[in-house]
N, C-alpha and C positions, 0 to 999 in steps of 0.2 A: 747258667746259660742253657738255652734250649738245645736239645739233641736234634732238632729239625735241620734239614739241609740248609746250606747258606743261601742267602737271597742275593739278587742282583738289583742294581739301581739304574734306571733309564732316565735321563734328563733331556727333555726336548726343548731345543732353541728354535723357534719357528721362523726366523727371519733369513732372507736370502737377498743377494744383490739383484738378481733377476729370477724369473720363474721359467724353468726349463720346459719345453713344449711336450715332453714325454712324462713329466712328473705329476703324480697324483698324491704326493705326500702333503702333510699339513705345513705348507711353507707360504710365507707372505713377504711382500716387499713393502717396506715402510721408509719414509723420508728420514725419520729419526727415531731413536729408541732411548728412553730414560733408563740408563744402565743401573743407577742406584735403585730405582723402583723395581726393576726386574730382578736384581740380585735379592732384594728383601723378599719379594714374592716367591721366588723359587725356594728360598730357605724356609719360608712358612709352609709351603706345599710339602716340602721334604719332611718337616717336623710332624705334620699331620699324618703322613704315610708311615713314618717310623714308629709313631705311637701305636699303630695297628699291627706292627710286626716286631714286638718287643723281644729283646734277648737273643736276637738272631745274629749269626755271623754274616759278614759281607764278602761276597766272592768277587764282585766286579762293579764298576761304574762305567756307563757308556753315555757320552754326550753326543746326541744325534740331532737331526734336523730335517729341513732347514740347513743352515750353515753354522754350526757351532764355533767354527774358527773366527766368526764375527764377534764372539763373546770376549769381553776383556779377560785377560788371564787372572785378574784379581777375583772376578766372579767365579771362575772355574776353581780357583784355590779355596774360596769360601765354601763352596758346595762340597768339595772333597773333605775339607776340615770338619764340616758339620756331619757329613755321612759317617766318618770314622768315629765321631763322638756318639752318634745314635746307635751304631752297630759295631761289633768287634770285627775289625778287618782280618781277613785271612792273611797269612804271612806273604803270600804271593799275589796280593790284591792287584787285579788287572784294571787299569784306568785308560779307557780309549776315548779319543776325540776325533770326530770326523772333520776333515778340512778340505776346502777347495783351493786349487792352486792360485786362483786369481784374488783370493781374499786374505791371504796371509803372506808373510815374508819371514826372514830369518829371526828377526827380533821377537816376533810374536810366537814362533815355534819355541824359541828359548824360554819365553815367558810361560808357555803351557807346560813345558818340561819342569820348570822350577815350581810350578803349582802342584805338580805331582802326576801329571799325565805321563804314562810310560808306554803307550801304544798309540800310534797315529794311523788313521784310515783316510787315505787321500783319494778324492773323487776325480781321478784322471779321466776316466770314461772312454777315451779313444787316443790312439797314438797316430793321429792323422788330422791335419788341420781342417780338411774339407769335412770330415766326419764330425769334428768338434763344432764346426759352424752349423751343420745340419742339426745337431743335438741341442743347439742353443746355448752351448757352454760359454761362459764369459772369459775363457782363457784359451791360449793356443798351446801347441805342443812344446814350444820352447819354455813357456812359463811352467807347464806341468813337469817337465824334466828338471828344471831348476828347483822347483819346490820339492821334488822327490829327492834330489841330492841333499838339500838342507835337512829334510826329514830323516834320511838315513844317517846323517851325521849327528842328529840331535836325540833320536829316540832309539831305544834298544829293540823295539819291535815296530815294524812298518808294514802296512797292507795298502794295496790300492785297488780300485775298482776299474773294470773295463766292461763296456756294453758290447756284446757280440750280436750276431743275427740282425745287423743293421741293414737298411735299404742299400742295395748295391754290393753287399758283401759277398765274396766268393770264398770257396774253400782255400784257394791259394792266398788271398789277401789276409784271411784270418790266420792261417798257418804262420805267415810272416810276422803279423802283428803280435801274435801270442809268443812266438819265439823271442821277439824283441822284449816283450814284457817279462818273460822268465829270465832273460839275460840281466835284468837289473838286480836280481839277487835278493828280493824281499822274501820274507819268510811266509807270506800269506798273500793270496790273490782272491778277489771276489769277481767272478766272471759271469755276468748276468745276460740272459737273452732279452733283447728288447721286446717288451710287450706293449700293446696298444691299450691304454687304460681309458675307460669312459670319462668324458668330461675334460680331457686334455686337448691341447691344440693338435697333437698328432692324431688323435681320434677323429677330429673334424677333417683333417687332410686325408686320412686314410679312407674315410667314408666318401669323399669326393674323388677318389682315385688318384690323388696327387702324392700319395706316399705308398710306394710299392714295396712290400716286405718280401724277403726270400721265401721260396716255396717250401713245402713240408720236407721234401727230400733234402734240400740244401740245409734246412734247419737241423735235421737229424744228423747230417754229416758234420756240421759245425760243432754240434754237441759231442759227437764221437771224437773229433779232432781235439777238442778241449780236454777230454778225459785222457786220451792217449799221450798227448804232449806233456801235460802236467805230471802224469804218473811217471813218465820216462825221465823227467827232470827232478824227481824226488819230492814233488809237492802235490800229492794225489788229492782227489776230492774226498773230503770227509763229510760233505753235505752237497746237495745237488749243484749248487752254484759257488761253493767255497772250497778253496784248496790251500793246503798248508804243509809245511815240513813237520815231521813228527814232533809233537809237543808245542807247536806254535798255533794250534787251533784257537779261535776266538772263544775264550772261556765264557764271556758274556753271552754270546749267541748260543752256546751249548746249553745254557740254562733255559732259553726259550725252547729249543728243539727237544730237550729232555723233559719239558713241561714242568719246570721248577717254578718257584715263587719269584716274582720280580715286582718291584715298586716302580711305577711310572709317574713322573711329575712333569709339569709344564703343559702348555696348550696341546690338547688332542692326544696326550700320552695314554696308552693302554697299560694296564697292570694285571697281574694275577697273584692273589694272595689267599692262601688257605681256602681254595675253592670259590673265591669271589672274583668276578671280573670287574675291574675299575676302569673308568674312562673320564678323562679331564675334558673340560670345555674346550672346544676346538679353536674358536676365534680368539686371537691374543687379547683383545680388549675385554671380551666377555670373561676370559680366564682371570685376567687381572681384577676385574670387578668382583668375581667370586672369591678370590683370595682376600680382597679388602673387606668384603662383607662377612665371610665365614672362616677365614684362616686357611682356606684350601680352594683349589680350582676344580673340585669334583663335579662332574656332570651326572654320573650314575655309578652305583655299586650294585652288582647283580649276582646273587648266589647261583652258581651253575649247578644244574642237575647232573646226575651221574651220566646219562646219555650225552649231554653236552660236553662234559669233561672227557668222556671216552672219545668222542669225535675229534676234539682238539688234540688230545694226546696222540691219536693215530695220525692225524694230518701232520703234526710237527715231527714225530719220531720217524716216520717213514722217509723223511728227507735225508736222514743221516745214513752214512755208510754202515755204522754200527747197528742201525735199525732199532727195533722196539725190544727193550730188555724186560723180561716178564716181571721181575720183582719190582723194578722201578715203576713200571706201568701200573701195576696194581695199587701201589702206594699213592700215585698221583691221580689216577682216573677213578678210583673207588670201585673198580671191578677187575676181574682177571683178564689177562690178554686172551686166553682161550675163549672166554665168554664174549669178548668184543669182536671176534673174528668168525666169519662163515667158514666152517671146516671144509665143506665141499669145494668152495672157491679157492681156499688155501691149497688144498691137495691138487687141484687142477693146475693152478698157476705154478706150483712147485714142480709139477711134472713137465711143464713147458719151459722150465728154467728161468722163470721171471722173478721168483722169490726163493729164499732159502729159509728153512726152519730147523731148529734144534731145541735142546732142552732150555737154552737160555733165552730164546725169543724168535723173532721173525725179522728178516731184512730183505730189501730188494737186491737182486743181482745186478751186475753191470748191464745185462740185457733188459732188465726191468726198470732201471732208473729213468730212462726217457719216457716211460709209460706210467709214471708214478700216480698221476691223478686217476687214470682209468683203473689201475690196479686197486687203489684205495676204494673206489666206488664198488668194486667187486668183492673185496675181502671183508668190508665192514659188515658186521652181523645185522 
């Protein structure tokens, strides 16, 4: 077996019941899906990728989308079984599936658990019916809370998403909504600020002045409220938008942020393996055609240069509370952390209290976290 670090597996299921107006993910609405065809194609894509990462250990599997809870549990089970045949699973293999409250019910949750899923990520997005309607979500708050109850009774680990910084949101309404979310007692929360993504319906509404976002001061205060309330509740941020009780961090996402190797299969899935960026065909029908013709859905495989790997490792690692660890960075980026950073900018920002440095590496401080993008632009060599 290889001494290389374990890999992660990402499986993309591209189908949704409806397309949310803020979403720029690779998601599609289809009247019907040939489930047997899709299971066979995903298994073929997986076999192709596993052959290029031989002898590795498997740290995690993540079913994302789209809406993976629309997958038959039998397909989920088949992919998990194949993955642990291709790679040696870690004893604490983490298997996460994203679910929407409107697309699943107790019987399907139980089926996913029986298939091997041990962590559920629930797309609640808001604890307010008016906000859910604005966000185009196909569920109401009652359905979300019912699904959360079933999830917590079925899975050992449960996370759910909320979108903050929404139109009309105030400091007071977010404090109350976040307190309610924390009160449900899950071990992990993903708390994202709403961003206006090009090409979405929200982008068109925003451009016409029909969608008014909170101003910068309010957004900054909402971020600060998020950090303080979650920390006080014992679920501090370990990444800019993700909060967990100690030991309950998403091990799959940590592979991304620590710039480890991960295989990505399914339409539009990205991957990183041994310094190569992989990208699958985006449109479901084109991906299926590629698998049928070649045994895989690959669109491109690109060897990343050291500068490209350095930039990616910096962008990902600075999102973490632990920051950039020197030895890991050198192994993954192909250059030293010291050579990747501008020493004058690092010294200046450290003096301003925005970053912290020591022998182990570099990390953002609490004051620097809201300014992550600007700081990255300054410290990159």
